[in-house]
N, C-alpha and C positions, 0 to 999 in steps of 0.2 A: 715260290709265292706262299703267301702263306696257309696254313692247315690246320682245322679245327682236331679235338680229339677224335673224332668220328673218321678223318681222315679224307673228309670233302675239303675243298679249298674256300676259303671264306668269299672270293669271288663268285663262287659256282652257287653257293646261298644266297647274295646278293641277285642274282641274275634270276633264281628261281623265285624271287620275290618278285621283280620287276616282270617276268612272266606269266605272273599270276593274272594278269591284267589284259583282259581281252576287248576288241571293237564293240562286244556285244554286252561287255560289264567292265563299263571304265571305271566304276567306284565300288571300292570293297573298304569294308570295314577289316579292323586288324586281326579279327576273327578268322573271316573268308580269307585274308592273306597266307594264314598261318594254315590253314585248312589245305587250301589249292598247293601251296608252296612245299605243304608235309613236312615244314618244321615247326619244332616245339614251340608253342606261344611264348616263351622267355625269349627264344631265340628271333623269332618274327618280330617283336618287338625292339628287340637291340638293332636289328638290320634295319628295321621301317626307321627308326629316330635317325640314324644315320643317312639314310637316302635321303628323309626330309630335309636335314641339314644341309647337305649338297645339292638339294634343289632338284632331285631327281624323284622325290614323292614330293605332293602337296597337300597337306592336310586340311580338308573343309570344316566347316563351321558344325555339320554334323557329324563329325569325329572319323569320316569316313576318309579316302584316301583316294588320289587319283596322279598318274604319271604326271610327272612335273613338265614344267615349258625347259627346262634345262636339257633336257633329252633332246626335243626338238632344234635346240640351239646345237648341240653336238652331233646332230645327226645332216644338220645344213653341212656341214662340212665334211661329211662323209660321198668322197667321188661316185662309188658305186652303187647311192641311195638317191639321194634329194640331190645330187649332182646332174646326175642323170634324168633324173626327173624336169630339172628345170630347164636342161638342153633339148628334150623333149617334148615340153607343151607344145610348142607353139604347131610342131609338126602334128600331134596328137588332136588338138584343137582342129587342123584343116583336115582332118580324116573325121571326125566330129561332125562339123559342118555338113560334109556328103552324106552320109550314112544318116543321122540324127536316132541314131539310136545310141548305143554303147560303144564307147573307144576306151582301150585301158591300155596300159605299160605293165611288164610283170618281170620279174626276176628270180633266180631260183636261190632259195633260203633253204638249205639244208635239205630236207627232203620234198619239200614244199615248193609252190606257187605262192609266191609274194608280190601284192599287187602294189605298184608306187603311186599309180593314177586311175583315177577311172571318169570319163564324162559321161553324162547320159541325158535324155530327156525325159520329162515327164510320163507321156505314153510311149515309153519303149516297152520291147517285151522283158520278160524275167529274167535276170541277172542275178547269179548268186555272191557276187564276188563286192567286197570294199576296200577301200582305199587302207591299203594297212594290212588288209585280210589274209589270210592261205585258205588255198585249196590243192588238195593231192593233185600232185603231175598228172596222174594218168586219165583225171578226168575232164580236163579242160583243153582246149587248144593251146591257149598260151604254154600250160605243164606239157604239152606233148613236145612242143620245138624246144624246149628248156629240156626235157627228158633226153629227147633224140641227140641232142648237142653237147648232153654232159660227159663228163670224163668217166671213162669206163667203171670204175670204182664208183660211183658215185649212183650211175645209172644201174648197177649190178642192185647197189642197197636200197635203192627204191624201187625196184622190179620185185622183191625180198619182200617188200611190207604187205600186208593184207589189203584190199582194196574194196572199197567202199563201191556198191551200186546204186546209183541216184536215180537210173530210168533203165529202162529193159536195152537200151543202146550203151550204155556205160562199158568202157573197154577196162576189163576184169579177168578175162579168160588170159594168161600169158603168152601163150604163142600167138595169139591173135595181138595182142599189145606189140609184140617185140615184131610182130609184121608189119604194122602200123606205123612206128618208127624208123624202120628202116623207109618206108614210104615217104616220111617228113622229112628223113635226111636227104634223100634223091630230090623232091619236088623242090625243097624249101619253104613248106606252108603247110597248115593243118588245117582241117576242116572235122567239125564235129558237131554231127546234128543230132539235135535232143539227147547228148551227153549227160547235161545235169538239169534240163527241165525239156519236156517234150517240146516247146511250142520255139525254143531258141536254139539258135545255130551259133557255134563261135568259130572264127577265122583267125589265125593267126600267124606271122611270120618271124623270122628272127632278126634282132639286133647284133651289129656286130661290133667290136671296141677296135680302139687304137691299135690293136694287134692283130685283126680281124677274126676274134675269138668272137664266138656268142654270148653276149651279156646280158641279153634281153630279149624279149616276145614284146611286139606290138599287136593289138589284135581288137577286133570287134565284135559285140555279139547282136546279132540282125534276127529276124523273124526265118523261122524254119519253114522254109516253102521251097518250092520247084526250082526256084530263081538260081542261075548259075552263080558260084560263089567266085567267079574267074574276075569282074568286076573290083569285087573286093579284096583278092589279091593282090593286084596290080595295083591298086590306092595305098594298100599297105605296103606294098615292095618299095611304092616311090618313097614313103614317109619312112621306111626303116634304113633306106639308105643316104636319104638327108639328115636322120638323127646319127648314121653311124660316121659321117661326113662331119658333122659339128663335133662329136666326140674326139675324130684327128685331129679337129683344128684345134682345140681346146686342149687337149691332151699330151700332143705331140710337142718333145722339146723343141726348140728353133732348128734347124738344121737337119733335122732328119727327115727323110724322103717320105713326103705326103704332108707335111706341116705348113701352116700358114704363117705369114710373120703375124708376131706377136705371138707364137702357140708357146714359148717359154715361159711368160708370166700370167697368161690365161687360166684362172681355175675353170672347174665347170659348171659355168653360170652363163646364161642367156641375156647378153646386153649389146648395148651398140658400142661400136667400135669406139668412138670418139670418148663413151665412159671408161670401157677398158684404157684405154691409153690416159686418163684421168687419173685412173687409182694408181696405174703402172708410175705415175709422176709421183705420186704421194708418198709409191714405197711400199704401198700396201694394196697387194693384190686381191686381198678378199676384203678391202671395203677398209673404211676409218674404222679404229675400234673407238675411239672418244671423242669428242667435240675438242675442237682446238679453237683457241683465242686470236 
């Protein structure tokens, strides 16, 4: 990998520029990009130009920049993110139809919780998550599910981080947090009463992948009242089971134990059986790339 005179790889500098953009700040000037990325203005200018040429950044009429549609196109080919989101959406919609609050899907990204999808109602309780947004692992029910099932090295690295206290109920004490994580692993679900906002309760369960490893968490954010969380846990567990089955059907090669017919060609896309058969007949499992005559 090519490296600059400072020893940092060229790719790392490009990622620093892309990481400058956040959900709350989707439009940035070149000066802001340089400041956020920590790069010299001349270096930021050069990298921004390269990213714009490839479609990873787009320049707007006011000379600010935003992330390019090309990033979305690449992300759509990522089985671990948007493919999972596509498969999970019908089951997440079914959960949302029942709770009429917030239903969301999250994955572990680095040492944080990354939310791939969130369905909400206009009169729902307070929820701090955004699609594409991140929250520290210790703070939410989805984060606790992911942290409880993370690789030991990842879990220890996350536990070593400073922990922000959102409310008086946020888990910041390491001993208490470790105890909760043990219960989450044993129970198969997490409940957070007022951990991010006093009036909100988060409930989440794990989603298992093709090889029975935890790949995501599906959860709801509902009113923090005296109601039993068990009905929501049962609802989420059924949805997680369906998502896990869909993942196995889409991911496992034909012939593998647990695979379904067509598993060898089916990408992580939610579609009809006839549609997938048609795509296979065209020799394009991911769909036609260009129009034919």
